[in-house]
C-alpha positions in Angstrom: 0.0 0.0 0.0 1.3 3.5 -0.8 2.7 5.8 1.8 0.1 8.4 0.8 -2.9 6.2 1.5 -1.5 5.1 4.9 -1.0 8.8 5.9 -4.5 9.4 7.2 -3.8 12.9 8.5 -2.5 14.3 5.1 -6.0 15.3 3.9 -6.5 17.3 7.1 -3.1 19.0 6.7 -3.9 19.8 3.1 -7.2 21.3 4.0 -5.6 23.5 6.7 -2.9 24.4 4.3 -5.5 25.6 1.8 -7.1 27.8 4.4 -3.7 29.4 5.2 -3.2 29.8 1.4 -6.4 31.8 1.2 -5.2 34.1 4.0 -1.8 34.5 2.3 -2.4 35.0 -1.4 1.4 35.1 -2.0 1.4 31.3 -1.5 -1.2 31.0 -4.3 1.0 32.8 -6.8 3.3 31.7 -9.6 6.0 33.3 -11.6 5.2 33.5 -15.3 8.5 32.4 -17.0 7.9 34.5 -20.2 9.0 38.1 -19.8 6.2 40.7 -19.9 6.0 42.8 -23.1 6.0 46.0 -21.0 8.8 45.4 -18.5 10.8 42.6 -20.0 10.7 40.8 -16.7 8.7 37.7 -15.5 5.4 38.5 -13.9 3.7 37.2 -10.7 0.2 35.8 -11.0 -2.0 35.2 -8.0 -4.4 32.3 -8.5 -8.0 32.3 -7.1 -7.6 28.8 -5.4 -5.1 26.7 -3.5 -3.5 24.4 -6.1 -1.1 22.0 -4.3 1.4 19.6 -5.8 1.9 16.3 -4.0 5.4 14.7 -4.3 4.6 11.1 -5.2 7.4 8.4 -5.2 6.5 5.7 -7.7 8.2 2.6 -9.2 9.0 4.7 -12.3 10.2 7.9 -10.5 9.1 11.0 -8.6 6.0 12.8 -9.9 4.2 15.8 -8.6 0.6 15.6 -9.5 -1.6 18.6 -8.7 -4.6 18.7 -6.5 -6.5 21.7 -7.9 -8.6 24.0 -5.8 -7.9 22.2 -2.5 -9.8 24.9 -0.7 -13.1 23.8 -2.4 -12.9 20.1 -1.5 -13.8 18.3 1.7 -11.3 16.3 3.7 -13.0 13.1 2.4 -12.8 14.3 -1.2 -9.1 15.1 -0.7 -8.5 11.6 0.8 -10.2 10.0 -2.2 -8.1 12.1 -4.7 -4.9 11.1 -2.9 -5.8 7.4 -2.9 -6.7 7.7 -6.6 -3.4 9.4 -7.5 -1.3 6.9 -5.4 -3.0 4.0 -7.2 -2.4 5.5 -10.6 1.2 6.3 -9.7 1.9 2.7 -8.6 1.1 1.3 -12.1 4.0 0.4 -14.3 4.2 2.3 -16.4 2.7 5.1 -14.5 -1.0 5.7 -15.2 -0.8 9.4 -14.2 -2.2 11.5 -17.1 -1.4 15.0 -18.3 -4.5 16.1 -16.4 -2.9 14.9 -13.2 0.4 16.6 -14.1 -0.7 19.9 -15.6 1.9 22.2 -17.1 0.7 24.9 -14.8 0.8 22.9 -11.6 0.5 23.9 -8.0 1.9 26.9 -6.3 3.0 24.9 -3.3 4.4 21.3 -3.1 3.9 18.9 -0.2 6.5 16.1 0.3 6.0 13.3 2.8 9.5 12.2 3.7 8.4 10.8 7.1 6.3 8.0 5.4 9.4 6.4 3.9 11.8 6.5 6.8 12.4 7.5 10.4 13.2 11.1 9.4 11.6 13.9 11.4 12.9 16.6 9.1 14.4 17.2 5.7 15.9 19.9 3.5 13.3 20.3 0.7 14.6 21.6 -2.6 12.4 23.8 -4.6 12.8 23.0 -8.3 12.2 25.6 -11.0 8.5 25.7 -12.0 7.6 23.8 -8.8 5.8 26.7 -7.2 6.8 29.3 -4.7 7.3 27.0 -1.7 7.7 23.4 -0.7 7.0 21.7 2.7 8.5 18.3 3.8 6.5 16.5 6.4 8.5 14.3 8.8 7.4 11.2 10.6 4.5 11.8 13.0 5.1 10.5 16.5 3.3 10.6 19.8 5.2 12.7 22.4 4.6 13.8 26.0 4.0 17.5 25.9 4.2 19.6 29.0 3.2 23.1 27.9 0.6 24.0 30.5 1.6 26.1 33.4 0.4 23.6 36.0 3.1 21.1 35.1 0.7 18.5 33.8 1.1 17.3 30.3 -0.6 15.2 27.7 0.3 13.0 24.8 0.2 14.8 21.5 0.8 13.7 17.9 3.7 15.8 16.6 5.1 16.1 13.2 8.2 17.9 12.0 7.9 20.2 9.0 10.6 21.7 7.0 10.1 24.6 4.5 11.9 26.1 1.6 10.6 29.0 -0.6 11.5 31.0 -3.7 13.0 34.2 -2.2 12.2 36.1 -5.4 8.6 35.9 -4.2 8.5 35.0 -0.5 10.6 36.5 2.3 11.6 34.6 5.4 9.3 36.6 7.7 6.3 36.0 5.3 7.1 32.3 5.3 7.2 32.2 9.1 3.9 34.1 9.4 2.3 31.7 6.8 3.5 28.7 8.7 1.9 30.1 11.9 -1.4 30.7 10.0 -1.2 27.0 8.8 -0.5 25.8 12.3 -3.4 27.8 13.7 -5.8 26.1 11.3 
């Protein structure tokens, strides 16, 4: 069974991510590679919805299919789409279609490095055309958390996340604020 289908919390993280992307339009933007006729420079386009790429490791290589308009789908709909993409990606040769891998893909990529090892963090690399940011999800683990002032704690499911962004578009402070918005959702 694919790592994506075993990762039951991914649809919830994606839904929360889409909510943060609606709050921070910069993370719904993409750089148009062709220079503008007016300025001679690439342009920045803000998209109306949260389009997210999912890094999918398959027997025939790494693909990044796009989940379009994540903000308009339910958690159950996202789970079904992830399962469908994982199934198509496992086929040899890959059954992913050009519709799954559009030329104008997502503006943000999610990679699940924790599902394939014991890693809790990673150093995600943002490839050209891969959007304005990438997040690598580490392995989720239950930890004892003592954050309350009374000294008592509780077990919480914690997951390490690592980010990288295109600094032509996103500054470090904006990325930090966006991550806090995502965490609050």
